[in-house]
C-alpha positions as CSV (number, residue, x, y, z in Angstrom):
1,X,102.9,166.8,111.7
2,X,103.2,163.9,112.3
3,X,102.3,161.0,109.3
4,X,99.5,159.1,110.3
5,X,101.0,155.5,109.6
6,X,104.0,156.7,111.7
7,X,101.5,156.3,114.2
8,X,100.5,153.1,113.2
9,X,104.1,151.7,113.3
10,X,104.9,153.5,116.5
11,X,101.8,151.9,118.8
12,X,102.5,148.4,117.4
13,X,106.1,148.9,118.6
14,X,105.0,150.1,122.0
15,X,103.1,147.1,122.0
16,X,105.8,145.0,121.1
17,X,108.2,146.4,123.7
18,X,105.0,145.5,126.6
19,X,105.0,141.4,125.1
20,X,108.2,141.4,124.6
21,X,108.9,141.0,128.4
22,X,105.9,139.0,129.2
23,X,107.0,134.9,128.6
24,X,103.1,133.5,128.8
25,X,102.6,133.6,124.7
26,X,104.8,134.6,121.7
27,X,104.6,138.6,121.4
28,X,103.9,138.5,117.9
29,X,100.0,136.9,118.7
30,X,99.9,139.1,121.8
31,X,100.7,142.1,119.5
32,X,98.0,141.1,117.0
33,X,95.7,139.9,119.7
34,X,95.7,143.6,121.1
35,X,95.4,144.9,117.1
36,X,92.6,143.0,116.4
37,X,90.7,144.2,119.5
38,X,91.4,147.4,120.1
39,X,91.8,149.0,116.3
40,X,89.6,149.9,113.8
41,X,89.1,147.7,110.7
42,X,90.7,150.4,108.7
43,X,93.6,151.0,111.1
44,X,94.5,147.3,110.9
45,X,94.0,147.4,107.3
46,X,96.4,150.1,107.1
47,X,99.1,148.7,109.4
48,X,99.2,145.4,107.0
49,X,99.1,147.4,103.9
50,X,102.4,149.6,105.7
51,X,104.7,146.0,106.8
52,X,103.6,144.8,103.1
53,X,105.1,147.4,101.5
54,X,108.1,147.1,103.6
55,X,107.9,149.8,106.6
56,X,110.9,149.8,108.7
57,X,109.7,148.2,112.1
58,X,110.3,145.6,115.1
59,X,110.8,142.3,114.6
60,X,107.9,141.1,116.6
61,X,105.5,143.8,114.5
62,X,106.8,142.8,111.3
63,X,105.9,139.1,112.5
64,X,102.8,140.5,114.3
65,X,101.1,141.6,111.0
66,X,100.7,137.8,109.9
67,X,97.9,137.3,112.8
68,X,96.6,140.5,112.3
69,X,92.6,139.8,111.2
70,X,91.3,142.0,107.8
71,X,87.9,142.4,106.9
72,X,87.3,140.9,103.3
73,X,86.0,143.7,100.7
74,X,82.2,142.8,100.4
75,X,81.7,141.9,103.7
76,X,80.2,143.7,107.0
77,X,80.4,141.3,109.2
78,X,83.5,142.2,111.6
79,X,86.5,140.0,112.4
């Protein structure tokens, strides 16, 4: 069975591969936008934590982490 964290990086890498070929906007921002709109808050939190801890990832995936919105502690409002 694979590590769930590996799956987050793998999914983000697939997005990076797609958005790399789209010239209309920077790929890191496009990846983050997709993550922000389609991933649950916990997935986003785990993804950013992985990147911040030094997980091996595509440069676009690493750059995208800076644009991923996180839910603030004690805040119930969606982001």
